[in-house]
Every structure is written in C-alpha cells, then in structure tokens.
mmCIF file of the N, C-alpha and C atoms, coordinates in Angstrom:
data_MODEL
# 
_entry.id   MODEL 
# 
loop_
_atom_site.group_PDB 
_atom_site.id 
_atom_site.type_symbol 
_atom_site.label_atom_id 
_atom_site.label_alt_id 
_atom_site.label_comp_id 
_atom_site.label_asym_id 
_atom_site.label_entity_id 
_atom_site.label_seq_id 
_atom_site.pdbx_PDB_ins_code 
_atom_site.Cartn_x 
_atom_site.Cartn_y 
_atom_site.Cartn_z 
_atom_site.occupancy 
_atom_site.B_iso_or_equiv 
_atom_site.pdbx_formal_charge 
_atom_site.auth_seq_id 
_atom_site.auth_comp_id 
_atom_site.auth_asym_id 
_atom_site.auth_atom_id 
_atom_site.pdbx_PDB_model_num 
ATOM 1   N N  . MET A 1 1  ? 0.776  -1.027 0.000   1.00 0.00 ? 1  MET A N  1 
ATOM 2   C CA . MET A 1 1  ? -0.077 -0.052 -0.090  1.00 0.00 ? 1  MET A CA 1 
ATOM 3   C C  . MET A 1 1  ? 0.835  1.258  -0.026  1.00 0.00 ? 1  MET A C  1 
ATOM 4   N N  . ALA A 1 2  ? 0.635  2.356  -0.757  1.00 0.00 ? 2  ALA A N  1 
ATOM 5   C CA . ALA A 1 2  ? 1.442  3.496  -0.960  1.00 0.00 ? 2  ALA A CA 1 
ATOM 6   C C  . ALA A 1 2  ? 1.139  4.459  0.213   1.00 0.00 ? 2  ALA A C  1 
ATOM 7   N N  . ARG A 1 3  ? 2.148  5.056  0.600   1.00 0.00 ? 3  ARG A N  1 
ATOM 8   C CA . ARG A 1 3  ? 1.855  6.091  1.638   1.00 0.00 ? 3  ARG A CA 1 
ATOM 9   C C  . ARG A 1 3  ? 1.468  7.335  1.033   1.00 0.00 ? 3  ARG A C  1 
ATOM 10  N N  . LYS A 1 4  ? 0.867  8.149  1.622   1.00 0.00 ? 4  LYS A N  1 
ATOM 11  C CA . LYS A 1 4  ? 0.414  9.580  1.308   1.00 0.00 ? 4  LYS A CA 1 
ATOM 12  C C  . LYS A 1 4  ? 1.591  10.457 1.393   1.00 0.00 ? 4  LYS A C  1 
ATOM 13  N N  . VAL A 1 5  ? 2.078  10.978 0.293   1.00 0.00 ? 5  VAL A N  1 
ATOM 14  C CA . VAL A 1 5  ? 3.309  11.656 0.215   1.00 0.00 ? 5  VAL A CA 1 
ATOM 15  C C  . VAL A 1 5  ? 2.807  13.324 -0.343  1.00 0.00 ? 5  VAL A C  1 
ATOM 16  N N  . SER A 1 6  ? 3.419  14.102 0.576   1.00 0.00 ? 6  SER A N  1 
ATOM 17  C CA . SER A 1 6  ? 3.123  15.639 0.139   1.00 0.00 ? 6  SER A CA 1 
ATOM 18  C C  . SER A 1 6  ? 4.008  15.937 -1.117  1.00 0.00 ? 6  SER A C  1 
ATOM 19  N N  . GLN A 1 7  ? 3.471  16.292 -2.197  1.00 0.00 ? 7  GLN A N  1 
ATOM 20  C CA . GLN A 1 7  ? 4.162  16.775 -3.255  1.00 0.00 ? 7  GLN A CA 1 
ATOM 21  C C  . GLN A 1 7  ? 4.747  18.198 -3.084  1.00 0.00 ? 7  GLN A C  1 
ATOM 22  N N  . ARG A 1 8  ? 4.059  18.988 -2.188  1.00 0.00 ? 8  ARG A N  1 
ATOM 23  C CA . ARG A 1 8  ? 4.559  20.355 -2.028  1.00 0.00 ? 8  ARG A CA 1 
ATOM 24  C C  . ARG A 1 8  ? 5.984  20.537 -1.354  1.00 0.00 ? 8  ARG A C  1 
ATOM 25  N N  . VAL A 1 9  ? 6.265  19.372 -0.413  1.00 0.00 ? 9  VAL A N  1 
ATOM 26  C CA . VAL A 1 9  ? 7.738  19.432 0.036   1.00 0.00 ? 9  VAL A CA 1 
ATOM 27  C C  . VAL A 1 9  ? 8.834  19.232 -0.959  1.00 0.00 ? 9  VAL A C  1 
ATOM 28  N N  . ALA A 1 10 ? 8.547  18.477 -2.035  1.00 0.00 ? 10 ALA A N  1 
ATOM 29  C CA . ALA A 1 10 ? 9.519  18.283 -3.073  1.00 0.00 ? 10 ALA A CA 1 
ATOM 30  C C  . ALA A 1 10 ? 9.598  19.700 -3.928  1.00 0.00 ? 10 ALA A C  1 
ATOM 31  N N  . GLU A 1 11 ? 8.535  20.509 -3.899  1.00 0.00 ? 11 GLU A N  1 
ATOM 32  C CA . GLU A 1 11 ? 8.539  21.631 -4.747  1.00 0.00 ? 11 GLU A CA 1 
ATOM 33  C C  . GLU A 1 11 ? 9.190  22.857 -4.122  1.00 0.00 ? 11 GLU A C  1 
ATOM 34  N N  . ALA A 1 12 ? 9.349  22.714 -2.765  1.00 0.00 ? 12 ALA A N  1 
ATOM 35  C CA . ALA A 1 12 ? 9.976  23.843 -2.008  1.00 0.00 ? 12 ALA A CA 1 
ATOM 36  C C  . ALA A 1 12 ? 11.500 24.095 -2.236  1.00 0.00 ? 12 ALA A C  1 
ATOM 37  N N  . THR A 1 13 ? 11.912 25.362 -2.458  1.00 0.00 ? 13 THR A N  1 
ATOM 38  C CA . THR A 1 13 ? 13.334 25.576 -2.669  1.00 0.00 ? 13 THR A CA 1 
ATOM 39  C C  . THR A 1 13 ? 14.053 25.433 -1.375  1.00 0.00 ? 13 THR A C  1 
ATOM 40  N N  . LEU A 1 14 ? 15.265 24.976 -1.280  1.00 0.00 ? 14 LEU A N  1 
ATOM 41  C CA . LEU A 1 14 ? 16.087 24.832 -0.039  1.00 0.00 ? 14 LEU A CA 1 
ATOM 42  C C  . LEU A 1 14 ? 16.661 26.219 0.425   1.00 0.00 ? 14 LEU A C  1 
ATOM 43  N N  . ARG A 1 15 ? 17.020 26.997 -0.542  1.00 0.00 ? 15 ARG A N  1 
ATOM 44  C CA . ARG A 1 15 ? 17.583 28.269 -0.247  1.00 0.00 ? 15 ARG A CA 1 
ATOM 45  C C  . ARG A 1 15 ? 17.067 29.279 -1.208  1.00 0.00 ? 15 ARG A C  1 
ATOM 46  N N  . PRO A 1 16 ? 16.931 30.538 -0.872  1.00 0.00 ? 16 PRO A N  1 
ATOM 47  C CA . PRO A 1 16 ? 16.342 31.541 -1.807  1.00 0.00 ? 16 PRO A CA 1 
ATOM 48  C C  . PRO A 1 16 ? 17.157 31.608 -3.108  1.00 0.00 ? 16 PRO A C  1 
ATOM 49  N N  . ALA A 1 17 ? 16.470 31.581 -4.045  1.00 0.00 ? 17 ALA A N  1 
ATOM 50  C CA . ALA A 1 17 ? 17.110 31.811 -5.290  1.00 0.00 ? 17 ALA A CA 1 
ATOM 51  C C  . ALA A 1 17 ? 17.299 33.431 -5.782  1.00 0.00 ? 17 ALA A C  1 
ATOM 52  N N  . GLU A 1 18 ? 17.333 34.263 -4.797  1.00 0.00 ? 18 GLU A N  1 
ATOM 53  C CA . GLU A 1 18 ? 17.472 35.702 -5.076  1.00 0.00 ? 18 GLU A CA 1 
ATOM 54  C C  . GLU A 1 18 ? 18.851 36.077 -4.730  1.00 0.00 ? 18 GLU A C  1 
ATOM 55  N N  . PRO A 1 19 ? 19.666 36.601 -5.750  1.00 0.00 ? 19 PRO A N  1 
ATOM 56  C CA . PRO A 1 19 ? 20.995 36.958 -5.363  1.00 0.00 ? 19 PRO A CA 1 
ATOM 57  C C  . PRO A 1 19 ? 20.988 38.144 -4.337  1.00 0.00 ? 19 PRO A C  1 
ATOM 58  N N  . ALA A 1 20 ? 22.218 38.158 -3.661  1.00 0.00 ? 20 ALA A N  1 
ATOM 59  C CA . ALA A 1 20 ? 22.623 39.177 -2.627  1.00 0.00 ? 20 ALA A CA 1 
ATOM 60  C C  . ALA A 1 20 ? 22.482 40.512 -3.410  1.00 0.00 ? 20 ALA A C  1 
ATOM 61  N N  . ALA A 1 21 ? 22.167 41.549 -2.633  1.00 0.00 ? 21 ALA A N  1 
ATOM 62  C CA . ALA A 1 21 ? 22.192 42.922 -3.473  1.00 0.00 ? 21 ALA A CA 1 
ATOM 63  C C  . ALA A 1 21 ? 23.409 43.262 -4.151  1.00 0.00 ? 21 ALA A C  1 
ATOM 64  N N  . HIS A 1 22 ? 24.524 42.871 -3.431  1.00 0.00 ? 22 HIS A N  1 
ATOM 65  C CA . HIS A 1 22 ? 25.935 43.386 -3.973  1.00 0.00 ? 22 HIS A CA 1 
ATOM 66  C C  . HIS A 1 22 ? 26.312 42.573 -5.248  1.00 0.00 ? 22 HIS A C  1 
ATOM 67  N N  . TRP A 1 23 ? 25.522 41.437 -5.386  1.00 0.00 ? 23 TRP A N  1 
ATOM 68  C CA . TRP A 1 23 ? 25.796 40.644 -6.700  1.00 0.00 ? 23 TRP A CA 1 
ATOM 69  C C  . TRP A 1 23 ? 25.371 41.454 -7.877  1.00 0.00 ? 23 TRP A C  1 
ATOM 70  N N  . LYS A 1 24 ? 24.329 42.228 -7.841  1.00 0.00 ? 24 LYS A N  1 
ATOM 71  C CA . LYS A 1 24 ? 23.640 42.958 -8.811  1.00 0.00 ? 24 LYS A CA 1 
ATOM 72  C C  . LYS A 1 24 ? 24.681 44.088 -9.280  1.00 0.00 ? 24 LYS A C  1 
ATOM 73  N N  . THR A 1 25 ? 25.808 44.378 -8.523  1.00 0.00 ? 25 THR A N  1 
ATOM 74  C CA . THR A 1 25 ? 26.757 45.445 -8.909  1.00 0.00 ? 25 THR A CA 1 
ATOM 75  C C  . THR A 1 25 ? 27.879 44.829 -9.576  1.00 0.00 ? 25 THR A C  1 
ATOM 76  N N  . LEU A 1 26 ? 28.261 43.646 -9.449  1.00 0.00 ? 26 LEU A N  1 
ATOM 77  C CA . LEU A 1 26 ? 29.323 42.952 -9.985  1.00 0.00 ? 26 LEU A CA 1 
ATOM 78  C C  . LEU A 1 26 ? 29.303 42.944 -11.480 1.00 0.00 ? 26 LEU A C  1 
ATOM 79  N N  . LYS A 1 27 ? 30.399 43.243 -12.182 1.00 0.00 ? 27 LYS A N  1 
ATOM 80  C CA . LYS A 1 27 ? 30.491 43.077 -13.582 1.00 0.00 ? 27 LYS A CA 1 
ATOM 81  C C  . LYS A 1 27 ? 31.732 42.295 -14.111 1.00 0.00 ? 27 LYS A C  1 
ATOM 82  N N  . GLN A 1 28 ? 31.750 42.027 -15.397 1.00 0.00 ? 28 GLN A N  1 
ATOM 83  C CA . GLN A 1 28 ? 32.698 41.158 -15.954 1.00 0.00 ? 28 GLN A CA 1 
ATOM 84  C C  . GLN A 1 28 ? 34.115 41.917 -15.720 1.00 0.00 ? 28 GLN A C  1 
ATOM 85  N N  . GLY A 1 29 ? 35.091 41.101 -15.106 1.00 0.00 ? 29 GLY A N  1 
ATOM 86  C CA . GLY A 1 29 ? 36.378 41.687 -15.086 1.00 0.00 ? 29 GLY A CA 1 
ATOM 87  C C  . GLY A 1 29 ? 36.749 42.080 -13.456 1.00 0.00 ? 29 GLY A C  1 
ATOM 88  N N  . ASP A 1 30 ? 35.651 42.081 -12.579 1.00 0.00 ? 30 ASP A N  1 
ATOM 89  C CA . ASP A 1 30 ? 35.766 42.573 -11.182 1.00 0.00 ? 30 ASP A CA 1 
ATOM 90  C C  . ASP A 1 30 ? 36.597 41.375 -10.540 1.00 0.00 ? 30 ASP A C  1 
ATOM 91  N N  . ARG A 1 31 ? 37.491 41.941 -9.603  1.00 0.00 ? 31 ARG A N  1 
ATOM 92  C CA . ARG A 1 31 ? 38.167 40.963 -8.638  1.00 0.00 ? 31 ARG A CA 1 
ATOM 93  C C  . ARG A 1 31 ? 37.470 40.849 -7.527  1.00 0.00 ? 31 ARG A C  1 
ATOM 94  N N  . VAL A 1 32 ? 37.188 39.461 -7.059  1.00 0.00 ? 32 VAL A N  1 
ATOM 95  C CA . VAL A 1 32 ? 36.339 39.096 -5.986  1.00 0.00 ? 32 VAL A CA 1 
ATOM 96  C C  . VAL A 1 32 ? 37.050 38.013 -5.208  1.00 0.00 ? 32 VAL A C  1 
ATOM 97  N N  . SER A 1 33 ? 36.550 37.963 -3.872  1.00 0.00 ? 33 SER A N  1 
ATOM 98  C CA . SER A 1 33 ? 37.042 36.846 -2.992  1.00 0.00 ? 33 SER A CA 1 
ATOM 99  C C  . SER A 1 33 ? 35.818 35.896 -3.080  1.00 0.00 ? 33 SER A C  1 
ATOM 100 N N  . VAL A 1 34 ? 36.136 34.709 -2.909  1.00 0.00 ? 34 VAL A N  1 
ATOM 101 C CA . VAL A 1 34 ? 34.967 33.691 -2.894  1.00 0.00 ? 34 VAL A CA 1 
ATOM 102 C C  . VAL A 1 34 ? 35.205 32.711 -1.753  1.00 0.00 ? 34 VAL A C  1 
ATOM 103 N N  . ARG A 1 35 ? 34.178 32.561 -0.898  1.00 0.00 ? 35 ARG A N  1 
ATOM 104 C CA . ARG A 1 35 ? 34.284 31.885 0.225   1.00 0.00 ? 35 ARG A CA 1 
ATOM 105 C C  . ARG A 1 35 ? 33.328 30.723 0.067   1.00 0.00 ? 35 ARG A C  1 
ATOM 106 N N  . LEU A 1 36 ? 33.965 29.580 -0.317  1.00 0.00 ? 36 LEU A N  1 
ATOM 107 C CA . LEU A 1 36 ? 33.289 28.242 -0.598  1.00 0.00 ? 36 LEU A CA 1 
ATOM 108 C C  . LEU A 1 36 ? 32.899 27.561 0.657   1.00 0.00 ? 36 LEU A C  1 
ATOM 109 N N  . SER A 1 37 ? 33.594 27.719 1.692   1.00 0.00 ? 37 SER A N  1 
ATOM 110 C CA . SER A 1 37 ? 33.365 27.294 3.070   1.00 0.00 ? 37 SER A CA 1 
ATOM 111 C C  . SER A 1 37 ? 34.055 28.095 4.044   1.00 0.00 ? 37 SER A C  1 
ATOM 112 N N  . PRO A 1 38 ? 33.767 27.871 5.410   1.00 0.00 ? 38 PRO A N  1 
ATOM 113 C CA . PRO A 1 38 ? 34.504 28.779 6.360   1.00 0.00 ? 38 PRO A CA 1 
ATOM 114 C C  . PRO A 1 38 ? 35.929 28.683 6.274   1.00 0.00 ? 38 PRO A C  1 
ATOM 115 N N  . ALA A 1 39 ? 36.408 27.598 5.942   1.00 0.00 ? 39 ALA A N  1 
ATOM 116 C CA . ALA A 1 39 ? 37.859 27.340 5.836   1.00 0.00 ? 39 ALA A CA 1 
ATOM 117 C C  . ALA A 1 39 ? 38.531 27.395 4.529   1.00 0.00 ? 39 ALA A C  1 
ATOM 118 N N  . PHE A 1 40 ? 37.716 27.933 3.532   1.00 0.00 ? 40 PHE A N  1 
ATOM 119 C CA . PHE A 1 40 ? 38.311 27.962 2.100   1.00 0.00 ? 40 PHE A CA 1 
ATOM 120 C C  . PHE A 1 40 ? 37.661 29.262 1.552   1.00 0.00 ? 40 PHE A C  1 
ATOM 121 N N  . VAL A 1 41 ? 38.845 30.169 1.389   1.00 0.00 ? 41 VAL A N  1 
ATOM 122 C CA . VAL A 1 41 ? 38.569 31.490 0.785   1.00 0.00 ? 41 VAL A CA 1 
ATOM 123 C C  . VAL A 1 41 ? 39.635 31.563 -0.384  1.00 0.00 ? 41 VAL A C  1 
ATOM 124 N N  . THR A 1 42 ? 39.264 32.013 -1.567  1.00 0.00 ? 42 THR A N  1 
ATOM 125 C CA . THR A 1 42 ? 40.157 32.228 -2.625  1.00 0.00 ? 42 THR A CA 1 
ATOM 126 C C  . THR A 1 42 ? 39.835 33.497 -3.404  1.00 0.00 ? 42 THR A C  1 
ATOM 127 N N  . LEU A 1 43 ? 40.663 33.913 -4.286  1.00 0.00 ? 43 LEU A N  1 
ATOM 128 C CA . LEU A 1 43 ? 40.414 35.087 -5.041  1.00 0.00 ? 43 LEU A CA 1 
ATOM 129 C C  . LEU A 1 43 ? 40.390 34.713 -6.521  1.00 0.00 ? 43 LEU A C  1 
ATOM 130 N N  . GLY A 1 44 ? 39.651 35.499 -7.143  1.00 0.00 ? 44 GLY A N  1 
ATOM 131 C CA . GLY A 1 44 ? 39.439 35.273 -8.653  1.00 0.00 ? 44 GLY A CA 1 
ATOM 132 C C  . GLY A 1 44 ? 38.880 36.568 -9.225  1.00 0.00 ? 44 GLY A C  1 
ATOM 133 N N  . GLN A 1 45 ? 38.582 36.372 -10.646 1.00 0.00 ? 45 GLN A N  1 
ATOM 134 C CA . GLN A 1 45 ? 38.035 37.365 -11.423 1.00 0.00 ? 45 GLN A CA 1 
ATOM 135 C C  . GLN A 1 45 ? 36.736 36.972 -12.028 1.00 0.00 ? 45 GLN A C  1 
ATOM 136 N N  . VAL A 1 46 ? 35.827 37.868 -11.991 1.00 0.00 ? 46 VAL A N  1 
ATOM 137 C CA . VAL A 1 46 ? 34.415 37.469 -12.731 1.00 0.00 ? 46 VAL A CA 1 
ATOM 138 C C  . VAL A 1 46 ? 34.637 37.477 -14.159 1.00 0.00 ? 46 VAL A C  1 
ATOM 139 N N  . ASP A 1 47 ? 34.236 36.190 -14.731 1.00 0.00 ? 47 ASP A N  1 
ATOM 140 C CA . ASP A 1 47 ? 34.454 36.125 -16.204 1.00 0.00 ? 47 ASP A CA 1 
ATOM 141 C C  . ASP A 1 47 ? 33.082 36.131 -16.931 1.00 0.00 ? 47 ASP A C  1 
ATOM 142 N N  . ALA A 1 48 ? 31.886 35.788 -16.359 1.00 0.00 ? 48 ALA A N  1 
ATOM 143 C CA . ALA A 1 48 ? 30.717 36.023 -16.999 1.00 0.00 ? 48 ALA A CA 1 
ATOM 144 C C  . ALA A 1 48 ? 29.572 36.070 -15.734 1.00 0.00 ? 48 ALA A C  1 
ATOM 145 N N  . ILE A 1 49 ? 28.499 36.575 -16.148 1.00 0.00 ? 49 ILE A N  1 
ATOM 146 C CA . ILE A 1 49 ? 27.359 36.800 -15.289 1.00 0.00 ? 49 ILE A CA 1 
ATOM 147 C C  . ILE A 1 49 ? 26.127 36.585 -15.901 1.00 0.00 ? 49 ILE A C  1 
ATOM 148 N N  . THR A 1 50 ? 25.121 35.856 -15.367 1.00 0.00 ? 50 THR A N  1 
ATOM 149 C CA . THR A 1 50 ? 23.901 35.713 -16.112 1.00 0.00 ? 50 THR A CA 1 
ATOM 150 C C  . THR A 1 50 ? 23.102 36.912 -15.969 1.00 0.00 ? 50 THR A C  1 
ATOM 151 N N  . TRP A 1 51 ? 22.161 37.052 -16.844 1.00 0.00 ? 51 TRP A N  1 
ATOM 152 C CA . TRP A 1 51 ? 21.348 38.307 -17.087 1.00 0.00 ? 51 TRP A CA 1 
ATOM 153 C C  . TRP A 1 51 ? 20.600 38.790 -15.806 1.00 0.00 ? 51 TRP A C  1 
ATOM 154 N N  . ASP A 1 52 ? 20.270 37.815 -15.010 1.00 0.00 ? 52 ASP A N  1 
ATOM 155 C CA . ASP A 1 52 ? 19.554 38.131 -13.690 1.00 0.00 ? 52 ASP A CA 1 
ATOM 156 C C  . ASP A 1 52 ? 20.512 38.128 -12.571 1.00 0.00 ? 52 ASP A C  1 
ATOM 157 N N  . HIS A 1 53 ? 21.780 38.067 -12.812 1.00 0.00 ? 53 HIS A N  1 
ATOM 158 C CA . HIS A 1 53 ? 22.745 38.039 -11.590 1.00 0.00 ? 53 HIS A CA 1 
ATOM 159 C C  . HIS A 1 53 ? 22.517 36.903 -10.731 1.00 0.00 ? 53 HIS A C  1 
ATOM 160 N N  . THR A 1 54 ? 21.999 35.743 -10.921 1.00 0.00 ? 54 THR A N  1 
ATOM 161 C CA . THR A 1 54 ? 21.744 34.702 -10.007 1.00 0.00 ? 54 THR A CA 1 
ATOM 162 C C  . THR A 1 54 ? 22.885 33.627 -10.028 1.00 0.00 ? 54 THR A C  1 
ATOM 163 N N  . ALA A 1 55 ? 23.834 33.787 -11.186 1.00 0.00 ? 55 ALA A N  1 
ATOM 164 C CA . ALA A 1 55 ? 24.938 32.845 -11.310 1.00 0.00 ? 55 ALA A CA 1 
ATOM 165 C C  . ALA A 1 55 ? 26.044 33.595 -11.856 1.00 0.00 ? 55 ALA A C  1 
ATOM 166 N N  . LEU A 1 56 ? 27.341 33.180 -11.504 1.00 0.00 ? 56 LEU A N  1 
ATOM 167 C CA . LEU A 1 56 ? 28.575 33.927 -11.815 1.00 0.00 ? 56 LEU A CA 1 
ATOM 168 C C  . LEU A 1 56 ? 29.531 32.903 -12.244 1.00 0.00 ? 56 LEU A C  1 
ATOM 169 N N  . TRP A 1 57 ? 30.433 33.086 -13.307 1.00 0.00 ? 57 TRP A N  1 
ATOM 170 C CA . TRP A 1 57 ? 31.532 32.263 -13.650 1.00 0.00 ? 57 TRP A CA 1 
ATOM 171 C C  . TRP A 1 57 ? 32.574 33.159 -13.162 1.00 0.00 ? 57 TRP A C  1 
ATOM 172 N N  . ILE A 1 58 ? 33.376 32.393 -12.307 1.00 0.00 ? 58 ILE A N  1 
ATOM 173 C CA . ILE A 1 58 ? 34.768 33.150 -11.773 1.00 0.00 ? 58 ILE A CA 1 
ATOM 174 C C  . ILE A 1 58 ? 35.910 32.192 -12.145 1.00 0.00 ? 58 ILE A C  1 
ATOM 175 N N  . GLU A 1 59 ? 36.936 32.933 -12.618 1.00 0.00 ? 59 GLU A N  1 
ATOM 176 C CA . GLU A 1 59 ? 38.208 32.402 -12.986 1.00 0.00 ? 59 GLU A CA 1 
ATOM 177 C C  . GLU A 1 59 ? 38.977 32.505 -11.720 1.00 0.00 ? 59 GLU A C  1 
ATOM 178 N N  . LEU A 1 60 ? 39.157 31.377 -11.095 1.00 0.00 ? 60 LEU A N  1 
ATOM 179 C CA . LEU A 1 60 ? 40.049 31.371 -9.831  1.00 0.00 ? 60 LEU A CA 1 
ATOM 180 C C  . LEU A 1 60 ? 41.491 31.539 -10.057 1.00 0.00 ? 60 LEU A C  1 
ATOM 181 N N  . ASP A 1 61 ? 42.088 32.253 -9.099  1.00 0.00 ? 61 ASP A N  1 
ATOM 182 C CA . ASP A 1 61 ? 43.514 32.575 -9.203  1.00 0.00 ? 61 ASP A CA 1 
ATOM 183 C C  . ASP A 1 61 ? 44.339 31.373 -8.862  1.00 0.00 ? 61 ASP A C  1 
ATOM 184 N N  . GLY A 1 62 ? 45.662 31.311 -9.283  1.00 0.00 ? 62 GLY A N  1 
ATOM 185 C CA . GLY A 1 62 ? 46.638 30.237 -8.939  1.00 0.00 ? 62 GLY A CA 1 
ATOM 186 C C  . GLY A 1 62 ? 46.293 28.996 -9.704  1.00 0.00 ? 62 GLY A C  1 
ATOM 187 N N  . GLY A 1 63 ? 45.545 29.096 -10.940 1.00 0.00 ? 63 GLY A N  1 
ATOM 188 C CA . GLY A 1 63 ? 45.231 27.887 -11.704 1.00 0.00 ? 63 GLY A CA 1 
ATOM 189 C C  . GLY A 1 63 ? 44.226 26.970 -11.151 1.00 0.00 ? 63 GLY A C  1 
ATOM 190 N N  . GLY A 1 64 ? 43.257 27.674 -10.284 1.00 0.00 ? 64 GLY A N  1 
ATOM 191 C CA . GLY A 1 64 ? 42.092 26.944 -9.697  1.00 0.00 ? 64 GLY A CA 1 
ATOM 192 C C  . GLY A 1 64 ? 41.136 26.697 -10.649 1.00 0.00 ? 64 GLY A C  1 
ATOM 193 N N  . GLY A 1 65 ? 41.157 27.154 -11.921 1.00 0.00 ? 65 GLY A N  1 
ATOM 194 C CA . GLY A 1 65 ? 40.104 26.912 -12.916 1.00 0.00 ? 65 GLY A CA 1 
ATOM 195 C C  . GLY A 1 65 ? 38.965 27.789 -12.912 1.00 0.00 ? 65 GLY A C  1 
ATOM 196 N N  . ARG A 1 66 ? 38.021 27.516 -13.606 1.00 0.00 ? 66 ARG A N  1 
ATOM 197 C CA . ARG A 1 66 ? 36.857 28.467 -13.772 1.00 0.00 ? 66 ARG A CA 1 
ATOM 198 C C  . ARG A 1 66 ? 35.612 27.613 -13.093 1.00 0.00 ? 66 ARG A C  1 
ATOM 199 N N  . VAL A 1 67 ? 34.856 28.364 -12.222 1.00 0.00 ? 67 VAL A N  1 
ATOM 200 C CA . VAL A 1 67 ? 33.945 27.782 -11.323 1.00 0.00 ? 67 VAL A CA 1 
ATOM 201 C C  . VAL A 1 67 ? 32.536 28.556 -11.529 1.00 0.00 ? 67 VAL A C  1 
ATOM 202 N N  . LEU A 1 68 ? 31.631 27.788 -11.451 1.00 0.00 ? 68 LEU A N  1 
ATOM 203 C CA . LEU A 1 68 ? 30.172 28.506 -11.624 1.00 0.00 ? 68 LEU A CA 1 
ATOM 204 C C  . LEU A 1 68 ? 29.609 28.430 -10.304 1.00 0.00 ? 68 LEU A C  1 
ATOM 205 N N  . VAL A 1 69 ? 29.148 29.601 -9.755  1.00 0.00 ? 69 VAL A N  1 
ATOM 206 C CA . VAL A 1 69 ? 28.481 29.687 -8.449  1.00 0.00 ? 69 VAL A CA 1 
ATOM 207 C C  . VAL A 1 69 ? 26.997 30.295 -8.584  1.00 0.00 ? 69 VAL A C  1 
ATOM 208 N N  . HIS A 1 70 ? 26.058 29.776 -7.944  1.00 0.00 ? 70 HIS A N  1 
ATOM 209 C CA . HIS A 1 70 ? 24.720 30.173 -8.029  1.00 0.00 ? 70 HIS A CA 1 
ATOM 210 C C  . HIS A 1 70 ? 24.390 30.778 -6.766  1.00 0.00 ? 70 HIS A C  1 
ATOM 211 N N  . CYS A 1 71 ? 23.457 31.838 -6.743  1.00 0.00 ? 71 CYS A N  1 
ATOM 212 C CA . CYS A 1 71 ? 23.110 32.506 -5.428  1.00 0.00 ? 71 CYS A CA 1 
ATOM 213 C C  . CYS A 1 71 ? 22.698 31.563 -4.338  1.00 0.00 ? 71 CYS A C  1 
ATOM 214 N N  . SER A 1 72 ? 22.000 30.415 -4.710  1.00 0.00 ? 72 SER A N  1 
ATOM 215 C CA . SER A 1 72 ? 21.355 29.685 -3.817  1.00 0.00 ? 72 SER A CA 1 
ATOM 216 C C  . SER A 1 72 ? 22.618 28.498 -3.314  1.00 0.00 ? 72 SER A C  1 
ATOM 217 N N  . ASP A 1 73 ? 23.705 28.397 -3.796  1.00 0.00 ? 73 ASP A N  1 
ATOM 218 C CA . ASP A 1 73 ? 24.806 27.699 -3.411  1.00 0.00 ? 73 ASP A CA 1 
ATOM 219 C C  . ASP A 1 73 ? 25.359 27.915 -1.992  1.00 0.00 ? 73 ASP A C  1 
ATOM 220 N N  . GLY A 1 74 ? 25.115 28.981 -1.385  1.00 0.00 ? 74 GLY A N  1 
ATOM 221 C CA . GLY A 1 74 ? 25.625 29.319 -0.143  1.00 0.00 ? 74 GLY A CA 1 
ATOM 222 C C  . GLY A 1 74 ? 27.011 29.949 -0.200  1.00 0.00 ? 74 GLY A C  1 
ATOM 223 N N  . VAL A 1 75 ? 27.478 30.335 -1.323  1.00 0.00 ? 75 VAL A N  1 
ATOM 224 C CA . VAL A 1 75 ? 28.781 30.765 -1.408  1.00 0.00 ? 75 VAL A CA 1 
ATOM 225 C C  . VAL A 1 75 ? 28.844 32.298 -1.353  1.00 0.00 ? 75 VAL A C  1 
ATOM 226 N N  . GLU A 1 76 ? 29.773 32.851 -0.653  1.00 0.00 ? 76 GLU A N  1 
ATOM 227 C CA . GLU A 1 76 ? 29.862 34.140 -0.431  1.00 0.00 ? 76 GLU A CA 1 
ATOM 228 C C  . GLU A 1 76 ? 30.938 34.741 -1.466  1.00 0.00 ? 76 GLU A C  1 
ATOM 229 N N  . VAL A 1 77 ? 30.567 35.791 -2.255  1.00 0.00 ? 77 VAL A N  1 
ATOM 230 C CA . VAL A 1 77 ? 31.256 36.446 -3.241  1.00 0.00 ? 77 VAL A CA 1 
ATOM 231 C C  . VAL A 1 77 ? 31.303 37.968 -2.884  1.00 0.00 ? 77 VAL A C  1 
ATOM 232 N N  . ALA A 1 78 ? 32.412 38.427 -2.700  1.00 0.00 ? 78 ALA A N  1 
ATOM 233 C CA . ALA A 1 78 ? 32.738 39.852 -2.218  1.00 0.00 ? 78 ALA A CA 1 
ATOM 234 C C  . ALA A 1 78 ? 33.704 40.443 -3.142  1.00 0.00 ? 78 ALA A C  1 
ATOM 235 N N  . LEU A 1 79 ? 33.218 41.840 -3.520  1.00 0.00 ? 79 LEU A N  1 
ATOM 236 C CA . LEU A 1 79 ? 34.055 42.569 -4.391  1.00 0.00 ? 79 LEU A CA 1 
ATOM 237 C C  . LEU A 1 79 ? 35.479 42.955 -3.747  1.00 0.00 ? 79 LEU A C  1 
ATOM 238 N N  . GLN A 1 80 ? 36.602 42.888 -4.317  1.00 0.00 ? 80 GLN A N  1 
ATOM 239 C CA . GLN A 1 80 ? 37.879 43.166 -3.772  1.00 0.00 ? 80 GLN A CA 1 
ATOM 240 C C  . GLN A 1 80 ? 38.225 44.549 -3.899  1.00 0.00 ? 80 GLN A C  1 
ATOM 241 N N  . GLU A 1 81 ? 38.676 45.295 -3.006  1.00 0.00 ? 81 GLU A N  1 
ATOM 242 C CA . GLU A 1 81 ? 39.020 46.802 -3.174  1.00 0.00 ? 81 GLU A CA 1 
ATOM 243 C C  . GLU A 1 81 ? 40.253 46.817 -4.119  1.00 0.00 ? 81 GLU A C  1 
ATOM 244 N N  . GLN A 1 82 ? 40.286 47.791 -5.023  1.00 0.00 ? 82 GLN A N  1 
ATOM 245 C CA . GLN A 1 82 ? 41.518 47.809 -5.905  1.00 0.00 ? 82 GLN A CA 1 
ATOM 246 C C  . GLN A 1 82 ? 42.680 48.460 -5.294  1.00 0.00 ? 82 GLN A C  1 
# 
C-alpha cells in the first residue's frame, strides 16, 4: 500500500534563489573573493554573469580553474578593493 506523500515538500526551494544585493553590482572583470566554506577562501576574477545576476562564472587565481556559483549555493562572493 502506498503512503500519502506531500508533493509540496518536493517543490519547495532549499535556499532562496534571489542574489545578494551586491551581486547585482558585479560586472565582468571585477576582482572578487570567493568563500566556498568557512575554511576555504580564494580570489578570482568575474568571467561571466547571467542576465539576472543569479549565477557567476569566476576564474580562480593560481590555476584554480573556472567555477560556476549560483546565489542559492551558499557561496559568499565579495568585491575586492582595488
């Protein structure tokens, strides 16, 4: 016999899909710091931004490669002062 399962739970988002206000000021070529976890912070350069600023492609320094971050990933991206 099948259990009654709420379909609304599966449709709920885990984190908000709205970018932080400062993400909307970022532009291609900006130098940023990227905090992937409390113990891992790295620097990089914004390579591309989606039209709605919800996702960023960042070229990481030191040969770290190109990484795609989404505003709901819990990643902190901050503009570096020049």
